[in-house]
N, C-alpha and C positions, 0 to 999 in steps of 0.2 A: 504494500500500500504506500503510495507516495505521500510525502508530508503535506502537500497542498490539499489532499482529499480527506484529511483527518477532521472529524467533527469535534472541535475543541470544546464546544458546549456540552456535548455528550460525555466527553472525557471528564470534565469538571463535575457534571451531575453524578456520574458513576463514582468518582472519587469522594464526593460529598455524601453519597449513600452509606458510606462506611460509618459515619458518625451516629446516626440514629440507631443503626444496627448494633454498633459497639456499645452504646449506652444501655440498650436493652440487654444484650448478651452478657456484658461484663457488669451489669447492674442487677436488674431484677431476676434474670434467669440463672446466671452462674456466678454472680459477684462474690458471694460469701465463700463458695467452694474455691474459686480462683484465688482469692486472697489467702485462704488457708493453705492452699497448695504452693503458692509462690512466696508467701511470707510478706507480701506487700501490705502495708497498713493504710488506713484512711488518712493518717497524718502525713505519710509520704506523698500521697496523692494531692493533698492540700498544699504541701510545701513545693510542689513542682511548679515551674514557670509554665503557665498554660499556653502562652503564645509560642514558646519554644517547643513544647510537647506536641500540641495539636497542629502547629504549623509544620513540624517535621513529619507527623503522621499524614497530613494532607499531601505533602510532596511525595511521600512514598506511595500513597494511594493513587496519585496521578501516574506514577511510573507503572503501577499494576494495571490501571485502566488503559494507559497508552499501549502497553504490551498486549493486552487482550484485544484492543482495537486492531492492532496489526495482525493478530491471529484470526480474528473474526472477519475482517474485511467488510464486504457488503452482503454477506450471506444470510442475514436475517436473525430474528429473535431465537428461533429454535436452535440454530447453529451456535449462536452466542451463549445460550444456556449450556449446551453440551460442551463448548470449548471452555467455559468458566469452570464447569465440573471437572473436566479432564485435566486442565492445567493445575487446578487447586489440589486434586488428589495425586496426580502423577508427579508434580514437582514440589509443591509446598508441603503437603502432608508427609510424603516419603522423606524429603530432605530433613524436615524438622524431626521426623521419627528417628532418623539416624542420630541426630544430635541428642535427642531425649534418651536414647539407649545408652550412649556413652556418658551422659550426665546423670544417669540413674534416676531420671525423673519419673513421676507417676504417670501411668496410663491415663488416668482421669484428666490430668492437666493437658496431655496431648489431645485428648478428645475434645476438651473445651476449646483450646486454641485452634486446632485444626478444623473443628466444626464451624467456628466463626469464619475462618478463611474460606471454607467451602461455600457456606451460605453467601458470604460477601461476593465471592468471585462469580457465583451463579447469578446473583442480582446484577453485578456489573456487566456480565455477559449479556443478560437480558436487555439491559438499558442500551448497551452499545449495539447489540444486534438489531433492536427495534428502531434505533435512531441512526441508521446508517445513511 
C-alpha cells in the first residue's frame, strides 16, 4: 500500500479505540487481577505522568494501526477482522508467550494481556477494513 493511499483518519480512530477498551479491560473487567499479578499499585498509576504515559501508548497504537492498515489494504471489514486476529495471535501472543515463559510469569497474566491485544487488534482491523 502506498503512503498516499493510507487513510490517516482511520488510523487515528483505530489507535484511539484502544483507550476505551483499555479502561474497560484493565479497569472493571480485569483490573484487580492484573494489579495483583503485576504488583502495580493504584498509587503508581496516580504518580505516572499521564501525558507521557498515554501519549506514548497512543504513538505505539498508531504504529499497530498503520501496520495493520498495510496488511489489510482495501480488502474490507471481514479481511480486516481476520488479519487483526491473525496478527495478534501469530505475532503478539506467541512472542509475549515466549517472554512470559522465560520470566516465569503466570498464565493468567498472559491471558489478560494477550486477550486485550487480540480484542484490540480485531477492533482495529474492523475499523481499518471498513474504512478503506
